[in-house]
C-alpha positions in Angstrom: 61.4 -131.5 -106.3 59.9 -134.5 -104.5 62.1 -136.8 -106.6 64.8 -138.4 -104.4 67.5 -137.4 -106.9 66.5 -133.7 -106.6 68.7 -133.0 -103.6 71.8 -134.4 -105.5 71.1 -132.6 -108.8 69.1 -129.5 -107.9 69.4 -128.4 -104.3 72.2 -125.9 -103.9 73.1 -126.1 -107.6 70.4 -124.2 -109.3 67.5 -124.2 -106.7 67.2 -122.9 -103.2 64.4 -122.5 -100.6 63.1 -119.2 -99.3 64.1 -118.1 -95.8 60.8 -119.4 -94.4 61.4 -122.8 -96.0 58.1 -122.9 -98.0 57.5 -126.0 -100.1 58.3 -124.2 -103.5 62.0 -124.1 -104.4 63.4 -121.0 -106.3 66.3 -120.4 -108.7 69.4 -119.1 -106.9 69.1 -115.4 -106.2 65.3 -115.3 -106.6 64.2 -116.8 -103.3 63.1 -113.3 -102.2 60.3 -113.5 -104.7 58.5 -116.2 -102.8 54.8 -115.4 -103.1 54.0 -116.9 -99.7 56.7 -114.8 -97.9 55.6 -111.6 -99.7 52.0 -112.2 -98.8 52.8 -113.0 -95.2 54.9 -109.8 -94.9 52.3 -107.6 -96.5 49.5 -109.0 -94.2 51.7 -108.5 -91.2 52.6 -104.9 -92.1 48.9 -104.1 -92.9 47.9 -105.4 -89.5 50.4 -103.2 -87.8 49.5 -100.2 -90.0 45.8 -100.6 -89.0 46.7 -100.8 -85.3 48.7 -97.6 -85.7 45.8 -95.9 -87.4 43.4 -97.0 -84.6 45.9 -95.6 -82.0 45.7 -92.2 -83.8 41.9 -92.4 -83.7 42.0 -93.3 -80.0 44.2 -90.3 -79.2 41.8 -88.1 -81.2 38.9 -89.5 -79.2 40.6 -88.5 -76.0 40.6 -84.9 -77.0 43.8 -84.5 -79.0 43.8 -81.9 -81.8 43.9 -83.9 -85.1 46.1 -81.2 -86.8 48.6 -81.1 -83.9 48.5 -84.9 -83.7 49.3 -85.4 -87.4 52.2 -82.9 -87.0 53.5 -84.9 -84.0 53.2 -88.2 -85.7 54.8 -87.3 -89.0 57.4 -84.8 -87.6 57.1 -83.1 -91.0 56.6 -79.3 -91.6 53.0 -78.4 -92.1 52.0 -76.3 -95.1 51.4 -72.9 -93.5 51.4 -69.4 -95.1 54.7 -67.6 -95.1 53.2 -64.7 -93.2 52.1 -67.0 -90.4 55.6 -68.6 -90.2 57.2 -65.1 -90.0 54.8 -64.1 -87.3 55.8 -67.1 -85.2 59.5 -66.3 -85.4 59.1 -62.5 -85.0 58.8 -60.7 -81.7 55.5 -59.7 -79.9 55.5 -56.1 -81.4 56.1 -57.4 -84.9 53.4 -60.1 -84.4 50.8 -57.4 -83.4 51.7 -55.3 -86.5 51.4 -58.3 -88.8 48.1 -59.4 -87.2 46.6 -55.8 -87.7 47.8 -55.8 -91.3 46.2 -59.2 -92.0 42.9 -58.0 -90.4 42.9 -54.9 -92.6 43.6 -57.0 -95.7 40.7 -59.3 -94.8 38.3 -56.3 -94.3 39.4 -54.9 -97.7 38.8 -58.3 -99.3 35.4 -58.6 -97.7 34.4 -55.1 -99.0 35.6 -56.0 -102.5 33.7 -59.3 -102.4 30.5 -57.5 -101.2 30.8 -55.0 -104.0 31.4 -57.7 -106.6 28.5 -59.7 -105.3 26.2 -56.6 -105.4 27.1 -55.7 -109.0 27.0 -59.3 -110.1 23.5 -59.8 -108.6 22.2 -56.6 -110.2 23.6 -57.7 -113.6 22.0 -61.1 -113.0 18.6 -59.5 -112.3 18.8 -57.4 -115.4 19.8 -60.4 -117.5 17.2 -62.5 -116.0 14.3 -60.2 -116.9 14.0 -61.4 -120.5 14.1 -65.1 -119.6 12.4 -66.1 -116.3 13.3 -69.5 -114.9 10.5 -72.0 -114.5 9.8 -73.6 -111.2 11.3 -76.9 -112.3 14.5 -75.2 -113.5 14.8 -73.2 -110.2 14.3 -76.3 -108.2 17.0 -78.1 -110.2 19.5 -75.3 -109.8 18.8 -75.1 -106.1 19.2 -78.9 -105.7 22.5 -78.9 -107.7 23.9 -76.0 -105.6 23.0 -77.8 -102.4 24.6 -81.1 -103.6 27.8 -79.3 -104.6 27.9 -77.5 -101.2 27.4 -80.8 -99.4 30.1 -82.6 -101.4 32.6 -79.8 -100.8 31.9 -79.9 -97.1 32.3 -83.7 -97.0 35.6 -83.5 -98.8 36.8 -80.8 -96.5 36.0 -82.8 -93.4 37.6 -85.9 -94.9 40.8 -84.0 -95.5 40.7 -82.5 -92.0 40.3 -85.8 -90.3 42.6 -87.9 -92.5 44.6 -90.4 -90.6 48.3 -90.3 -91.5 50.7 -93.0 -90.2 54.5 -92.9 -90.5 56.7 -95.9 -91.1 58.3 -95.2 -87.7 54.8 -95.6 -86.1 54.4 -99.0 -87.7 57.9 -100.0 -86.6 57.0 -98.9 -83.0 53.9 -101.1 -83.0 56.1 -104.0 -84.3 58.6 -103.5 -81.6 56.0 -103.3 -78.8 54.1 -106.4 -80.0 57.1 -108.7 -80.9 60.2 -107.3 -79.4 63.6 -106.6 -80.9 64.0 -110.1 -82.4 61.1 -109.6 -84.8 63.3 -107.8 -87.4 66.2 -110.2 -87.1 64.1 -113.3 -87.9 63.0 -111.7 -91.2 66.2 -109.8 -92.2 68.8 -112.5 -92.1 69.1 -116.2 -92.8 70.7 -118.7 -90.4 73.0 -120.0 -93.1 74.8 -116.6 -93.2 76.5 -117.4 -89.9 75.7 -120.9 -88.8 78.1 -123.7 -89.6 76.1 -126.9 -89.0 72.5 -128.0 -89.4 72.1 -128.2 -85.7 73.0 -124.5 -85.4 70.4 -123.7 -88.0 67.7 -125.5 -86.1 68.8 -123.9 -82.8 68.7 -120.5 -84.5 65.1 -121.0 -85.6 64.1 -122.3 -82.2 65.8 -119.2 -80.7 63.2 -117.1 -82.5 60.4 -118.9 -80.7 62.3 -118.6 -77.4 62.6 -114.8 -78.0 58.8 -114.7 -78.4 58.3 -116.4 -75.1 60.7 -114.1 -73.4 58.9 -111.1 -74.8 55.6 -112.4 -73.7 56.9 -112.9 -70.1 58.2 -109.3 -70.2 54.8 -108.0 -71.2 53.1 -110.0 -68.5 55.5 -108.8 -65.9 54.6 -105.2 -66.7 50.9 -105.8 -66.1 51.6 -107.9 -63.0 53.6 -105.0 -61.5 50.8 -102.6 -62.3 48.1 -104.9 -60.7 50.3 -105.4 -57.6 50.7 -101.7 -57.1 47.0 -101.2 -57.6 46.2 -103.9 -55.0 48.6 -102.4 -52.5 47.1 -99.0 -53.0 43.6 -100.3 -52.5 44.7 -102.1 -49.3 46.4 -98.9 -48.0 43.2 -96.9 -48.7 41.0 -99.4 -46.9 43.3 -99.5 -43.9 43.4 -95.7 -43.8 39.6 -95.4 -43.7 39.5 -97.9 -40.8 36.9 -100.4 -42.1 38.2 -103.2 -39.9 40.0 -106.5 -40.5 37.0 -108.3 -41.9 36.4 -105.6 -44.6 40.1 -105.6 -45.5 40.0 -109.4 -45.8 37.0 -109.3 -48.2 38.7 -106.6 -50.4 41.9 -108.7 -50.6 40.1 -111.9 -51.6 38.1 -110.0 -54.2 41.4 -108.7 -55.7 42.9 -112.2 -55.8 39.8 -113.5 -57.5 40.1 -110.7 -60.1 43.6 -112.0 -61.1 41.8 -115.0 -62.8 39.3 -112.9 -64.7 41.6 -112.8 -67.8 43.5 -115.6 -69.5 47.1 -115.3 -70.6 46.1 -114.1 -74.1 43.9 -111.3 -72.7 46.6 -110.2 -70.3 49.1 -110.0 -73.2 46.8 -107.8 -75.2 46.1 -105.6 -72.2 49.9 -105.2 -71.5 50.7 -104.5 -75.2 47.9 -101.9 -75.5 49.0 -100.2 -72.3 52.6 -99.9 -73.6 51.1 -98.6 -76.9 49.6 -95.7 -75.0 46.0 -96.8 -74.3 44.9 -95.9 -70.8 45.0 -98.9 -68.4 41.5 -98.4 -67.0 40.1 -98.4 -70.6 42.1 -101.5 -71.6 40.7 -103.4 -68.7 37.0 -102.7 -69.4 34.8 -105.8 -69.9 32.7 -106.5 -73.0 28.9 -106.7 -72.7 26.8 -109.3 -74.5 26.4 -107.1 -77.5 30.2 -107.1 -78.1 30.8 -103.4 -77.2 33.0 -102.6 -74.3 31.0 -101.4 -71.3 31.8 -98.3 -69.4 30.4 -96.4 -66.4 30.1 -93.1 -68.2 27.6 -92.5 -71.0 28.0 -90.4 -74.2 28.8 -90.9 -77.8 32.5 -90.0 -77.3 32.9 -92.8 -74.7 31.0 -95.2 -77.0 33.3 -94.4 -79.9 36.4 -94.8 -77.7 35.2 -98.1 -76.5 34.6 -99.3 -80.0 38.2 -98.3 -81.0 39.7 -100.1 -78.0 37.6 -103.2 -78.8 38.9 -103.2 -82.4 42.5 -102.7 -81.1 42.1 -105.7 -78.7 40.9 -107.9 -81.5 43.7 -106.8 -83.9 46.5 -107.1 -81.4 45.3 -110.5 -80.2 45.1 -111.8 -83.8 48.5 -110.4 -84.7 50.2 -111.9 -81.7 48.7 -115.3 -82.4 49.5 -115.2 -86.2 53.1 -114.1 -85.6 53.8 -116.9 -83.1 52.2 -119.5 -85.3 54.2 -118.4 -88.4 57.4 -118.6 -86.4 56.6 -122.1 -85.1 55.6 -123.3 -88.6 58.9 -121.9 -90.1 60.8 -123.8 -87.4 59.0 -127.1 -88.2 59.6 -126.6 -92.0 63.2 -125.8 -91.5 63.8 -129.0 -89.4 62.0 -131.1 -92.0 63.9 -129.6 -94.9 67.4 -130.1 -93.4 66.6 -133.6 -92.2 65.8 -134.4 -95.8 68.5 -132.4 -97.5 71.5 -133.5 -95.5 75.0 -132.2 -95.0 76.0 -132.1 -98.6 73.2 -129.7 -99.6 73.9 -127.7 -96.5 77.5 -127.1 -97.6 76.4 -126.0 -101.0 73.8 -123.6 -99.7 76.2 -122.2 -97.1 78.6 -121.2 -99.9 75.6 -119.5 -101.7 74.7 -117.7 -98.5 78.2 -116.3 -98.2 78.0 -114.9 -101.8 74.3 -113.7 -102.1 71.8 -112.0 -99.9 68.9 -114.5 -99.6 66.4 -111.7 -99.1 67.3 -109.6 -102.3 69.4 -112.0 -104.5 72.1 -109.3 -104.7 75.8 -110.1 -104.3 77.2 -109.3 -100.9 79.9 -106.7 -100.6 83.4 -108.0 -101.1 82.3 -110.5 -103.8 83.5 -110.1 -107.4 
């Protein structure tokens, strides 16, 4: 496609670029199969899914019940016994009767199990008289039973603490991190509505402008929170009557604290706060070992700090990658259309009116 004649004989006739304008051209109707686009989308979705999983782990570390949390995240019916469902919908008297009936059934089952165990053990003793196990065989059986019990317990705990994330949770993370324009840049192509090459370039530049606007919006939220915290501290100092000199020191200390974080860190803190992470935990500093420091000890606090540290790293990486990808797409789009020219643009505009660039399917209303 580097041949100068390609744009006269190929572009817009039987080949077309992907919506991110990667170097490889595609047959008309197959640009949605671009390997680079698919890989970028999968990596982006995996990052958001991992962030959503860590958010669930963070909520569990704060004391939320994993079972209730899963039900709240998925908004799906939980597999509960029919009797339990009926007890919830019945009145108090009916619930008491059902509970008493269930307890009686449990006692009957326990008695039957005890009788079965006693008879089985007596039969085992009688059967074991002719052939007595050696010490090696007894140790092997005991070891196998212990291993089976340990494996069953591990699988049970794994099912109990399984992290389940909905598609809606991933979309929520995407909206918080990138704003409403994130889906528009990936779901439509500028040629579907733009009429000139200049409008195409402006549309791609608009995606970058929307990223900047969303960043300003995130920064404004954290600025408002810090301003309210500063005013609250000033009011508290004035109320306790420490004098003008003490209030001046506190104010200067707060102003110096505004420069403790760069813009990227402030963006991460604002995003995590909107995602539901406590502001005081988001603002914790990292010690030399790379683990977030905290004033309270304990394994639970250490686990929570580790989760938040991973969230910070993932969110920061995702914000940087998303913005870089949008800027690179804008640069590639400008270079492609400067090379292709108006004639190719007219051909591809007609194709965009007939086919969906993302799927290769004919649009509605086309024969």
